[in-house]
PDB file as gemmi writes it, atoms N, CA and C in Angstrom:
CRYST1    1.000    1.000    1.000  90.00  90.00  90.00 P 1                      
ATOM      1  N   UNK A   1      33.948 -15.100   9.821  1.00  0.00           N  
ATOM      2  CA  UNK A   1      34.412 -14.943  11.187  1.00  0.00           C  
ATOM      3  C   UNK A   1      33.436 -15.671  12.110  1.00  0.00           C  
ATOM      4  N   UNK A   2      33.973 -16.495  12.974  1.00  0.00           N  
ATOM      5  CA  UNK A   2      33.136 -17.235  13.920  1.00  0.00           C  
ATOM      6  C   UNK A   2      32.672 -16.312  15.031  1.00  0.00           C  
ATOM      7  N   UNK A   3      31.470 -16.541  15.485  1.00  0.00           N  
ATOM      8  CA  UNK A   3      30.919 -15.746  16.571  1.00  0.00           C  
ATOM      9  C   UNK A   3      31.089 -16.523  17.865  1.00  0.00           C  
ATOM     10  N   UNK A   4      31.629 -15.892  18.882  1.00  0.00           N  
ATOM     11  CA  UNK A   4      31.812 -16.572  20.159  1.00  0.00           C  
ATOM     12  C   UNK A   4      30.456 -16.867  20.783  1.00  0.00           C  
ATOM     13  N   UNK A   5      30.410 -17.892  21.625  1.00  0.00           N  
ATOM     14  CA  UNK A   5      29.152 -18.322  22.223  1.00  0.00           C  
ATOM     15  C   UNK A   5      28.459 -17.259  23.038  1.00  0.00           C  
ATOM     16  N   UNK A   6      29.200 -16.446  23.767  1.00  0.00           N  
ATOM     17  CA  UNK A   6      28.573 -15.442  24.624  1.00  0.00           C  
ATOM     18  C   UNK A   6      27.972 -14.299  23.816  1.00  0.00           C  
ATOM     19  N   UNK A   7      28.378 -14.171  22.583  1.00  0.00           N  
ATOM     20  CA  UNK A   7      27.891 -13.077  21.749  1.00  0.00           C  
ATOM     21  C   UNK A   7      27.254 -13.616  20.474  1.00  0.00           C  
ATOM     22  N   UNK A   8      26.655 -14.783  20.566  1.00  0.00           N  
ATOM     23  CA  UNK A   8      26.052 -15.437  19.412  1.00  0.00           C  
ATOM     24  C   UNK A   8      24.571 -15.064  19.337  1.00  0.00           C  
ATOM     25  N   UNK A   9      24.152 -14.399  18.270  1.00  0.00           N  
ATOM     26  CA  UNK A   9      22.739 -14.005  18.147  1.00  0.00           C  
ATOM     27  C   UNK A   9      21.775 -15.184  18.258  1.00  0.00           C  
ATOM     28  N   UNK A  10      22.202 -16.370  17.842  1.00  0.00           N  
ATOM     29  CA  UNK A  10      21.332 -17.542  17.949  1.00  0.00           C  
ATOM     30  C   UNK A  10      21.016 -17.846  19.416  1.00  0.00           C  
ATOM     31  N   UNK A  11      21.946 -17.536  20.308  1.00  0.00           N  
ATOM     32  CA  UNK A  11      21.712 -17.738  21.740  1.00  0.00           C  
ATOM     33  C   UNK A  11      20.602 -16.814  22.249  1.00  0.00           C  
ATOM     34  N   UNK A  12      20.476 -15.647  21.653  1.00  0.00           N  
ATOM     35  CA  UNK A  12      19.423 -14.707  22.052  1.00  0.00           C  
ATOM     36  C   UNK A  12      18.037 -15.306  21.826  1.00  0.00           C  
ATOM     37  N   UNK A  13      17.898 -16.100  20.767  1.00  0.00           N  
ATOM     38  CA  UNK A  13      16.609 -16.738  20.487  1.00  0.00           C  
ATOM     39  C   UNK A  13      16.274 -17.782  21.546  1.00  0.00           C  
ATOM     40  N   UNK A  14      17.291 -18.494  22.005  1.00  0.00           N  
ATOM     41  CA  UNK A  14      17.066 -19.543  23.009  1.00  0.00           C  
ATOM     42  C   UNK A  14      16.933 -18.977  24.414  1.00  0.00           C  
ATOM     43  N   UNK A  15      17.523 -17.846  24.649  1.00  0.00           N  
ATOM     44  CA  UNK A  15      17.494 -17.235  25.982  1.00  0.00           C  
ATOM     45  C   UNK A  15      17.144 -15.757  25.829  1.00  0.00           C  
ATOM     46  N   UNK A  16      15.890 -15.394  26.056  1.00  0.00           N  
ATOM     47  CA  UNK A  16      15.464 -14.000  25.832  1.00  0.00           C  
ATOM     48  C   UNK A  16      16.149 -12.991  26.756  1.00  0.00           C  
ATOM     49  N   UNK A  17      16.801 -13.449  27.825  1.00  0.00           N  
ATOM     50  CA  UNK A  17      17.485 -12.540  28.748  1.00  0.00           C  
ATOM     51  C   UNK A  17      18.947 -12.325  28.363  1.00  0.00           C  
ATOM     52  N   UNK A  18      19.403 -13.049  27.369  1.00  0.00           N  
ATOM     53  CA  UNK A  18      20.811 -13.013  26.972  1.00  0.00           C  
ATOM     54  C   UNK A  18      21.252 -11.604  26.561  1.00  0.00           C  
ATOM     55  N   UNK A  19      20.460 -10.928  25.776  1.00  0.00           N  
ATOM     56  CA  UNK A  19      20.831  -9.585  25.309  1.00  0.00           C  
ATOM     57  C   UNK A  19      20.950  -8.617  26.481  1.00  0.00           C  
ATOM     58  N   UNK A  20      20.042  -8.709  27.435  1.00  0.00           N  
ATOM     59  CA  UNK A  20      20.101  -7.828  28.605  1.00  0.00           C  
ATOM     60  C   UNK A  20      21.342  -8.131  29.447  1.00  0.00           C  
ATOM     61  N   UNK A  21      21.670  -9.410  29.577  1.00  0.00           N  
ATOM     62  CA  UNK A  21      22.871  -9.798  30.324  1.00  0.00           C  
ATOM     63  C   UNK A  21      24.124  -9.251  29.652  1.00  0.00           C  
ATOM     64  N   UNK A  22      24.151  -9.336  28.328  1.00  0.00           N  
ATOM     65  CA  UNK A  22      25.305  -8.838  27.575  1.00  0.00           C  
ATOM     66  C   UNK A  22      25.419  -7.319  27.717  1.00  0.00           C  
ATOM     67  N   UNK A  23      24.290  -6.624  27.700  1.00  0.00           N  
ATOM     68  CA  UNK A  23      24.320  -5.163  27.860  1.00  0.00           C  
ATOM     69  C   UNK A  23      24.818  -4.771  29.251  1.00  0.00           C  
ATOM     70  N   UNK A  24      24.408  -5.524  30.274  1.00  0.00           N  
ATOM     71  CA  UNK A  24      24.902  -5.246  31.633  1.00  0.00           C  
ATOM     72  C   UNK A  24      26.409  -5.471  31.717  1.00  0.00           C  
ATOM     73  N   UNK A  25      26.882  -6.545  31.106  1.00  0.00           N  
ATOM     74  CA  UNK A  25      28.320  -6.830  31.104  1.00  0.00           C  
ATOM     75  C   UNK A  25      29.072  -5.726  30.365  1.00  0.00           C  
ATOM     76  N   UNK A  26      28.525  -5.301  29.246  1.00  0.00           N  
ATOM     77  CA  UNK A  26      29.170  -4.235  28.473  1.00  0.00           C  
ATOM     78  C   UNK A  26      29.246  -2.938  29.292  1.00  0.00           C  
ATOM     79  N   UNK A  27      28.151  -2.597  29.955  1.00  0.00           N  
ATOM     80  CA  UNK A  27      28.130  -1.383  30.780  1.00  0.00           C  
ATOM     81  C   UNK A  27      29.158  -1.485  31.901  1.00  0.00           C  
ATOM     82  N   UNK A  28      29.300  -2.667  32.489  1.00  0.00           N  
ATOM     83  CA  UNK A  28      30.289  -2.849  33.552  1.00  0.00           C  
ATOM     84  C   UNK A  28      31.706  -2.672  33.015  1.00  0.00           C  
ATOM     85  N   UNK A  29      31.997  -3.277  31.857  1.00  0.00           N  
ATOM     86  CA  UNK A  29      33.330  -3.132  31.258  1.00  0.00           C  
ATOM     87  C   UNK A  29      33.624  -1.670  30.939  1.00  0.00           C  
ATOM     88  N   UNK A  30      32.671  -0.980  30.345  1.00  0.00           N  
ATOM     89  CA  UNK A  30      32.877   0.430  30.015  1.00  0.00           C  
ATOM     90  C   UNK A  30      33.129   1.245  31.274  1.00  0.00           C  
ATOM     91  N   UNK A  31      32.384   0.954  32.332  1.00  0.00           N  
ATOM     92  CA  UNK A  31      32.559   1.663  33.599  1.00  0.00           C  
ATOM     93  C   UNK A  31      33.951   1.417  34.177  1.00  0.00           C  
ATOM     94  N   UNK A  32      34.400   0.163  34.142  1.00  0.00           N  
ATOM     95  CA  UNK A  32      35.731  -0.168  34.662  1.00  0.00           C  
ATOM     96  C   UNK A  32      36.816   0.580  33.907  1.00  0.00           C  
ATOM     97  N   UNK A  33      36.656   0.690  32.594  1.00  0.00           N  
ATOM     98  CA  UNK A  33      37.650   1.391  31.795  1.00  0.00           C  
ATOM     99  C   UNK A  33      37.618   2.890  32.065  1.00  0.00           C  
ATOM    100  N   UNK A  34      36.429   3.447  32.154  1.00  0.00           N  
ATOM    101  CA  UNK A  34      36.322   4.888  32.424  1.00  0.00           C  
ATOM    102  C   UNK A  34      36.877   5.243  33.801  1.00  0.00           C  
ATOM    103  N   UNK A  35      36.716   4.341  34.784  1.00  0.00           N  
ATOM    104  CA  UNK A  35      37.299   4.569  36.110  1.00  0.00           C  
ATOM    105  C   UNK A  35      38.817   4.708  36.032  1.00  0.00           C  
ATOM    106  N   UNK A  36      39.401   4.078  35.042  1.00  0.00           N  
ATOM    107  CA  UNK A  36      40.850   4.131  34.842  1.00  0.00           C  
ATOM    108  C   UNK A  36      41.232   5.242  33.859  1.00  0.00           C  
ATOM    109  N   UNK A  37      40.277   6.092  33.572  1.00  0.00           N  
ATOM    110  CA  UNK A  37      40.468   7.234  32.668  1.00  0.00           C  
ATOM    111  C   UNK A  37      40.790   6.809  31.246  1.00  0.00           C  
ATOM    112  N   UNK A  38      40.236   5.658  30.835  1.00  0.00           N  
ATOM    113  CA  UNK A  38      40.425   5.175  29.470  1.00  0.00           C  
ATOM    114  C   UNK A  38      39.229   5.609  28.644  1.00  0.00           C  
ATOM    115  N   UNK A  39      39.508   6.259  27.536  1.00  0.00           N  
ATOM    116  CA  UNK A  39      38.458   6.742  26.659  1.00  0.00           C  
ATOM    117  C   UNK A  39      37.761   5.567  25.978  1.00  0.00           C  
ATOM    118  N   UNK A  40      36.448   5.547  26.103  1.00  0.00           N  
ATOM    119  CA  UNK A  40      35.622   4.543  25.437  1.00  0.00           C  
ATOM    120  C   UNK A  40      34.617   5.310  24.593  1.00  0.00           C  
ATOM    121  N   UNK A  41      34.627   5.028  23.290  1.00  0.00           N  
ATOM    122  CA  UNK A  41      33.763   5.778  22.384  1.00  0.00           C  
ATOM    123  C   UNK A  41      32.339   5.229  22.318  1.00  0.00           C  
ATOM    124  N   UNK A  42      32.184   3.952  22.660  1.00  0.00           N  
ATOM    125  CA  UNK A  42      30.895   3.305  22.502  1.00  0.00           C  
ATOM    126  C   UNK A  42      30.783   2.587  21.174  1.00  0.00           C  
ATOM    127  N   UNK A  43      31.732   2.829  20.273  1.00  0.00           N  
ATOM    128  CA  UNK A  43      31.752   2.157  18.976  1.00  0.00           C  
ATOM    129  C   UNK A  43      32.503   0.827  19.027  1.00  0.00           C  
ATOM    130  N   UNK A  44      33.153   0.545  20.148  1.00  0.00           N  
ATOM    131  CA  UNK A  44      33.910  -0.687  20.280  1.00  0.00           C  
ATOM    132  C   UNK A  44      32.958  -1.883  20.293  1.00  0.00           C  
ATOM    133  N   UNK A  45      33.388  -2.951  19.662  1.00  0.00           N  
ATOM    134  CA  UNK A  45      32.594  -4.177  19.717  1.00  0.00           C  
ATOM    135  C   UNK A  45      32.747  -4.779  21.116  1.00  0.00           C  
ATOM    136  N   UNK A  46      31.879  -5.727  21.430  1.00  0.00           N  
ATOM    137  CA  UNK A  46      31.986  -6.414  22.714  1.00  0.00           C  
ATOM    138  C   UNK A  46      33.358  -7.065  22.851  1.00  0.00           C  
ATOM    139  N   UNK A  47      33.814  -7.705  21.790  1.00  0.00           N  
ATOM    140  CA  UNK A  47      35.115  -8.374  21.815  1.00  0.00           C  
ATOM    141  C   UNK A  47      36.244  -7.377  22.028  1.00  0.00           C  
ATOM    142  N   UNK A  48      36.148  -6.205  21.431  1.00  0.00           N  
ATOM    143  CA  UNK A  48      37.188  -5.190  21.601  1.00  0.00           C  
ATOM    144  C   UNK A  48      37.223  -4.685  23.037  1.00  0.00           C  
ATOM    145  N   UNK A  49      36.056  -4.491  23.645  1.00  0.00           N  
ATOM    146  CA  UNK A  49      36.020  -4.079  25.052  1.00  0.00           C  
ATOM    147  C   UNK A  49      36.673  -5.127  25.940  1.00  0.00           C  
ATOM    148  N   UNK A  50      36.346  -6.388  25.696  1.00  0.00           N  
ATOM    149  CA  UNK A  50      36.937  -7.472  26.481  1.00  0.00           C  
ATOM    150  C   UNK A  50      38.456  -7.484  26.293  1.00  0.00           C  
ATOM    151  N   UNK A  51      38.925  -7.275  25.069  1.00  0.00           N  
ATOM    152  CA  UNK A  51      40.369  -7.259  24.808  1.00  0.00           C  
ATOM    153  C   UNK A  51      41.060  -6.140  25.587  1.00  0.00           C  
ATOM    154  N   UNK A  52      40.437  -4.966  25.639  1.00  0.00           N  
ATOM    155  CA  UNK A  52      41.037  -3.859  26.392  1.00  0.00           C  
ATOM    156  C   UNK A  52      41.038  -4.178  27.881  1.00  0.00           C  
ATOM    157  N   UNK A  53      39.922  -4.661  28.410  1.00  0.00           N  
ATOM    158  CA  UNK A  53      39.840  -4.998  29.829  1.00  0.00           C  
ATOM    159  C   UNK A  53      40.890  -6.051  30.184  1.00  0.00           C  
ATOM    160  N   UNK A  54      41.013  -7.083  29.356  1.00  0.00           N  
ATOM    161  CA  UNK A  54      42.011  -8.130  29.606  1.00  0.00           C  
ATOM    162  C   UNK A  54      43.425  -7.560  29.605  1.00  0.00           C  
ATOM    163  N   UNK A  55      43.707  -6.691  28.639  1.00  0.00           N  
ATOM    164  CA  UNK A  55      45.047  -6.091  28.552  1.00  0.00           C  
ATOM    165  C   UNK A  55      45.327  -5.211  29.765  1.00  0.00           C  
ATOM    166  N   UNK A  56      44.344  -4.433  30.200  1.00  0.00           N  
ATOM    167  CA  UNK A  56      44.506  -3.577  31.375  1.00  0.00           C  
ATOM    168  C   UNK A  56      44.771  -4.429  32.615  1.00  0.00           C  
ATOM    169  N   UNK A  57      44.009  -5.509  32.761  1.00  0.00           N  
ATOM    170  CA  UNK A  57      44.218  -6.385  33.910  1.00  0.00           C  
ATOM    171  C   UNK A  57      45.596  -7.018  33.891  1.00  0.00           C  
ATOM    172  N   UNK A  58      46.067  -7.411  32.708  1.00  0.00           N  
ATOM    173  CA  UNK A  58      47.416  -7.966  32.578  1.00  0.00           C  
ATOM    174  C   UNK A  58      48.453  -6.929  32.984  1.00  0.00           C  
ATOM    175  N   UNK A  59      48.291  -5.704  32.496  1.00  0.00           N  
ATOM    176  CA  UNK A  59      49.227  -4.631  32.822  1.00  0.00           C  
ATOM    177  C   UNK A  59      49.233  -4.371  34.327  1.00  0.00           C  
ATOM    178  N   UNK A  60      48.054  -4.251  34.917  1.00  0.00           N  
ATOM    179  CA  UNK A  60      47.965  -3.962  36.344  1.00  0.00           C  
ATOM    180  C   UNK A  60      48.541  -5.093  37.191  1.00  0.00           C  
ATOM    181  N   UNK A  61      48.393  -6.323  36.729  1.00  0.00           N  
ATOM    182  CA  UNK A  61      48.974  -7.451  37.446  1.00  0.00           C  
ATOM    183  C   UNK A  61      50.498  -7.358  37.423  1.00  0.00           C  
ATOM    184  N   UNK A  62      51.059  -7.013  36.285  1.00  0.00           N  
ATOM    185  CA  UNK A  62      52.523  -6.870  36.186  1.00  0.00           C  
ATOM    186  C   UNK A  62      53.015  -5.731  37.078  1.00  0.00           C  
ATOM    187  N   UNK A  63      52.285  -4.633  37.082  1.00  0.00           N  
ATOM    188  CA  UNK A  63      52.658  -3.502  37.950  1.00  0.00           C  
ATOM    189  C   UNK A  63      52.644  -3.951  39.407  1.00  0.00           C  
ATOM    190  N   UNK A  64      51.618  -4.686  39.782  1.00  0.00           N  
ATOM    191  CA  UNK A  64      51.490  -5.170  41.150  1.00  0.00           C  
ATOM    192  C   UNK A  64      52.648  -6.100  41.517  1.00  0.00           C  
ATOM    193  N   UNK A  65      53.023  -6.983  40.607  1.00  0.00           N  
ATOM    194  CA  UNK A  65      54.142  -7.904  40.867  1.00  0.00           C  
ATOM    195  C   UNK A  65      55.451  -7.156  41.076  1.00  0.00           C  
ATOM    196  N   UNK A  66      55.565  -5.990  40.471  1.00  0.00           N  
ATOM    197  CA  UNK A  66      56.766  -5.167  40.636  1.00  0.00           C  
ATOM    198  C   UNK A  66      56.677  -4.274  41.877  1.00  0.00           C  
ATOM    199  N   UNK A  67      55.556  -4.355  42.569  1.00  0.00           N  
ATOM    200  CA  UNK A  67      55.379  -3.535  43.765  1.00  0.00           C  
ATOM    201  C   UNK A  67      54.898  -2.133  43.467  1.00  0.00           C  
ATOM    202  N   UNK A  68      54.460  -1.899  42.251  1.00  0.00           N  
ATOM    203  CA  UNK A  68      53.974  -0.576  41.870  1.00  0.00           C  
ATOM    204  C   UNK A  68      52.575  -0.319  42.400  1.00  0.00           C  
ATOM    205  N   UNK A  69      52.261   0.927  42.562  1.00  0.00           N  
ATOM    206  CA  UNK A  69      50.967   1.355  43.080  1.00  0.00           C  
ATOM    207  C   UNK A  69      50.173   1.986  41.936  1.00  0.00           C  
ATOM    208  N   UNK A  70      49.042   1.367  41.574  1.00  0.00           N  
ATOM    209  CA  UNK A  70      48.249   1.888  40.457  1.00  0.00           C  
ATOM    210  C   UNK A  70      47.541   3.193  40.805  1.00  0.00           C  
ATOM    211  N   UNK A  71      47.544   3.578  42.085  1.00  0.00           N  
ATOM    212  CA  UNK A  71      46.943   4.854  42.465  1.00  0.00           C  
ATOM    213  C   UNK A  71      47.942   5.997  42.310  1.00  0.00           C  
ATOM    214  N   UNK A  72      49.222   5.683  42.447  1.00  0.00           N  
ATOM    215  CA  UNK A  72      50.268   6.696  42.299  1.00  0.00           C  
ATOM    216  C   UNK A  72      50.707   6.800  40.844  1.00  0.00           C  
ATOM    217  N   UNK A  73      50.781   5.667  40.186  1.00  0.00           N  
ATOM    218  CA  UNK A  73      51.274   5.610  38.810  1.00  0.00           C  
ATOM    219  C   UNK A  73      50.110   5.737  37.833  1.00  0.00           C  
ATOM    220  N   UNK A  74      49.551   6.925  37.764  1.00  0.00           N  
ATOM    221  CA  UNK A  74      48.435   7.192  36.868  1.00  0.00           C  
ATOM    222  C   UNK A  74      48.831   8.272  35.868  1.00  0.00           C  
ATOM    223  N   UNK A  75      48.142   8.341  34.738  1.00  0.00           N  
ATOM    224  CA  UNK A  75      48.447   9.402  33.782  1.00  0.00           C  
ATOM    225  C   UNK A  75      48.272  10.802  34.377  1.00  0.00           C  
ATOM    226  N   UNK A  76      47.391  10.942  35.386  1.00  0.00           N  
ATOM    227  CA  UNK A  76      47.149  12.246  36.000  1.00  0.00           C  
ATOM    228  C   UNK A  76      48.209  12.613  37.038  1.00  0.00           C  
ATOM    229  N   UNK A  77      48.987  11.639  37.480  1.00  0.00           N  
ATOM    230  CA  UNK A  77      49.965  11.875  38.541  1.00  0.00           C  
ATOM    231  C   UNK A  77      51.076  12.794  38.052  1.00  0.00           C  
ATOM    232  N   UNK A  78      51.383  13.796  38.849  1.00  0.00           N  
ATOM    233  CA  UNK A  78      52.474  14.699  38.479  1.00  0.00           C  
ATOM    234  C   UNK A  78      53.831  14.067  38.774  1.00  0.00           C  
ATOM    235  N   UNK A  79      53.843  13.076  39.683  1.00  0.00           N  
ATOM    236  CA  UNK A  79      55.096  12.402  40.027  1.00  0.00           C  
ATOM    237  C   UNK A  79      54.885  10.900  40.208  1.00  0.00           C  
ATOM    238  N   UNK A  80      54.720  10.176  39.097  1.00  0.00           N  
ATOM    239  CA  UNK A  80      54.584   8.722  39.240  1.00  0.00           C  
ATOM    240  C   UNK A  80      55.896   8.120  39.743  1.00  0.00           C  
ATOM    241  N   UNK A  81      55.790   6.969  40.428  1.00  0.00           N  
ATOM    242  CA  UNK A  81      56.993   6.289  40.908  1.00  0.00           C  
ATOM    243  C   UNK A  81      57.905   5.924  39.755  1.00  0.00           C  
ATOM    244  N   UNK A  82      57.306   5.456  38.678  1.00  0.00           N  
ATOM    245  CA  UNK A  82      58.058   4.974  37.525  1.00  0.00           C  
ATOM    246  C   UNK A  82      57.148   5.117  36.304  1.00  0.00           C  
ATOM    247  N   UNK A  83      57.587   5.857  35.324  1.00  0.00           N  
ATOM    248  CA  UNK A  83      56.777   6.096  34.120  1.00  0.00           C  
ATOM    249  C   UNK A  83      56.359   4.799  33.441  1.00  0.00           C  
ATOM    250  N   UNK A  84      57.189   3.744  33.524  1.00  0.00           N  
ATOM    251  CA  UNK A  84      56.858   2.464  32.894  1.00  0.00           C  
ATOM    252  C   UNK A  84      55.627   1.829  33.526  1.00  0.00           C  
ATOM    253  N   UNK A  85      55.325   2.209  34.777  1.00  0.00           N  
ATOM    254  CA  UNK A  85      54.215   1.618  35.507  1.00  0.00           C  
ATOM    255  C   UNK A  85      52.901   2.357  35.304  1.00  0.00           C  
ATOM    256  N   UNK A  86      52.922   3.372  34.466  1.00  0.00           N  
ATOM    257  CA  UNK A  86      51.719   4.146  34.166  1.00  0.00           C  
ATOM    258  C   UNK A  86      51.009   3.505  32.975  1.00  0.00           C  
ATOM    259  N   UNK A  87      49.745   3.187  33.158  1.00  0.00           N  
ATOM    260  CA  UNK A  87      48.943   2.610  32.082  1.00  0.00           C  
ATOM    261  C   UNK A  87      48.941   3.570  30.896  1.00  0.00           C  
ATOM    262  N   UNK A  88      49.309   3.076  29.714  1.00  0.00           N  
ATOM    263  CA  UNK A  88      49.306   3.966  28.544  1.00  0.00           C  
ATOM    264  C   UNK A  88      47.915   4.535  28.281  1.00  0.00           C  
ATOM    265  N   UNK A  89      47.877   5.801  27.931  1.00  0.00           N  
ATOM    266  CA  UNK A  89      46.609   6.453  27.593  1.00  0.00           C  
ATOM    267  C   UNK A  89      46.231   6.099  26.154  1.00  0.00           C  
ATOM    268  N   UNK A  90      44.945   6.032  25.900  1.00  0.00           N  
ATOM    269  CA  UNK A  90      44.473   5.750  24.545  1.00  0.00           C  
ATOM    270  C   UNK A  90      44.532   7.026  23.725  1.00  0.00           C  
ATOM    271  N   UNK A  91      45.125   6.917  22.554  1.00  0.00           N  
ATOM    272  CA  UNK A  91      45.209   8.063  21.648  1.00  0.00           C  
ATOM    273  C   UNK A  91      43.850   8.299  21.001  1.00  0.00           C  
ATOM    274  N   UNK A  92      43.571   9.521  20.650  1.00  0.00           N  
ATOM    275  CA  UNK A  92      42.272   9.881  20.092  1.00  0.00           C  
ATOM    276  C   UNK A  92      41.888   9.127  18.838  1.00  0.00           C  
ATOM    277  N   UNK A  93      42.866   8.802  18.008  1.00  0.00           N  
ATOM    278  CA  UNK A  93      42.575   8.126  16.745  1.00  0.00           C  
ATOM    279  C   UNK A  93      42.903   6.636  16.797  1.00  0.00           C  
ATOM    280  N   UNK A  94      43.159   6.117  17.984  1.00  0.00           N  
ATOM    281  CA  UNK A  94      43.617   4.738  18.129  1.00  0.00           C  
ATOM    282  C   UNK A  94      42.449   3.752  18.188  1.00  0.00           C  
ATOM    283  N   UNK A  95      42.536   2.711  17.394  1.00  0.00           N  
ATOM    284  CA  UNK A  95      41.492   1.685  17.422  1.00  0.00           C  
ATOM    285  C   UNK A  95      41.581   0.904  18.729  1.00  0.00           C  
ATOM    286  N   UNK A  96      40.490   0.276  19.084  1.00  0.00           N  
ATOM    287  CA  UNK A  96      40.454  -0.514  20.315  1.00  0.00           C  
ATOM    288  C   UNK A  96      41.469  -1.650  20.250  1.00  0.00           C  
ATOM    289  N   UNK A  97      41.550  -2.322  19.124  1.00  0.00           N  
ATOM    290  CA  UNK A  97      42.482  -3.447  18.985  1.00  0.00           C  
ATOM    291  C   UNK A  97      43.928  -2.984  19.099  1.00  0.00           C  
ATOM    292  N   UNK A  98      44.232  -1.884  18.465  1.00  0.00           N  
ATOM    293  CA  UNK A  98      45.588  -1.340  18.527  1.00  0.00           C  
ATOM    294  C   UNK A  98      45.941  -0.932  19.960  1.00  0.00           C  
ATOM    295  N   UNK A  99      44.996  -0.324  20.640  1.00  0.00           N  
ATOM    296  CA  UNK A  99      45.226   0.102  22.013  1.00  0.00           C  
ATOM    297  C   UNK A  99      45.442  -1.102  22.930  1.00  0.00           C  
ATOM    298  N   UNK A 100      44.619  -2.121  22.797  1.00  0.00           N  
ATOM    299  CA  UNK A 100      44.780  -3.326  23.614  1.00  0.00           C  
ATOM    300  C   UNK A 100      46.157  -3.942  23.379  1.00  0.00           C  
ATOM    301  N   UNK A 101      46.584  -3.985  22.140  1.00  0.00           N  
ATOM    302  CA  UNK A 101      47.893  -4.552  21.816  1.00  0.00           C  
ATOM    303  C   UNK A 101      49.021  -3.697  22.413  1.00  0.00           C  
ATOM    304  N   UNK A 102      48.867  -2.391  22.386  1.00  0.00           N  
ATOM    305  CA  UNK A 102      49.902  -1.512  22.962  1.00  0.00           C  
ATOM    306  C   UNK A 102      50.005  -1.710  24.464  1.00  0.00           C  
ATOM    307  N   UNK A 103      48.870  -1.915  25.133  1.00  0.00           N  
ATOM    308  CA  UNK A 103      48.880  -2.177  26.577  1.00  0.00           C  
ATOM    309  C   UNK A 103      49.565  -3.519  26.847  1.00  0.00           C  
ATOM    310  N   UNK A 104      49.236  -4.545  26.054  1.00  0.00           N  
ATOM    311  CA  UNK A 104      49.873  -5.857  26.236  1.00  0.00           C  
ATOM    312  C   UNK A 104      51.384  -5.763  26.060  1.00  0.00           C  
ATOM    313  N   UNK A 105      51.808  -5.009  25.062  1.00  0.00           N  
ATOM    314  CA  UNK A 105      53.237  -4.832  24.823  1.00  0.00           C  
ATOM    315  C   UNK A 105      53.891  -4.136  26.021  1.00  0.00           C  
ATOM    316  N   UNK A 106      53.244  -3.109  26.543  1.00  0.00           N  
ATOM    317  CA  UNK A 106      53.784  -2.404  27.715  1.00  0.00           C  
ATOM    318  C   UNK A 106      53.875  -3.346  28.912  1.00  0.00           C  
ATOM    319  N   UNK A 107      52.878  -4.217  29.081  1.00  0.00           N  
ATOM    320  CA  UNK A 107      52.897  -5.186  30.181  1.00  0.00           C  
ATOM    321  C   UNK A 107      54.049  -6.162  30.016  1.00  0.00           C  
ATOM    322  N   UNK A 108      54.246  -6.653  28.795  1.00  0.00           N  
ATOM    323  CA  UNK A 108      55.332  -7.605  28.540  1.00  0.00           C  
ATOM    324  C   UNK A 108      56.687  -6.969  28.795  1.00  0.00           C  
ATOM    325  N   UNK A 109      56.820  -5.692  28.500  1.00  0.00           N  
ATOM    326  CA  UNK A 109      58.084  -5.001  28.724  1.00  0.00           C  
ATOM    327  C   UNK A 109      58.400  -4.847  30.220  1.00  0.00           C  
ATOM    328  N   UNK A 110      57.376  -4.968  31.043  1.00  0.00           N  
ATOM    329  CA  UNK A 110      57.596  -4.889  32.489  1.00  0.00           C  
ATOM    330  C   UNK A 110      58.185  -6.184  33.028  1.00  0.00           C  
ATOM    331  N   UNK A 111      58.097  -7.242  32.242  1.00  0.00           N  
ATOM    332  CA  UNK A 111      58.699  -8.514  32.672  1.00  0.00           C  
ATOM    333  C   UNK A 111      57.747  -9.539  33.121  1.00  0.00           C  
TER     334      UNK A 111                                                      
END                                                                             
């Protein structure tokens, strides 16, 4: 498996600040997901976190294009405008990759 440039251990040798930068980015991604009430175990790889964040952003963009409100259409909402516009919750036993794919599928179904 090829290692992407941003997560390449060889880059850490050339840039001693690289690991700290990656940890800050990871903490930011985890925070963004938790703000959306998405369960993050901490066992996700960097790539898996990025995949979930990308899928969430895709979903939210589709909701926005439909005129949906991400503050009203939440899993906690007792009366969402439209159930299709609610970001799917991560299941307890669901892998990060599977969850990201389920979000992408939900986004595609929105049109």
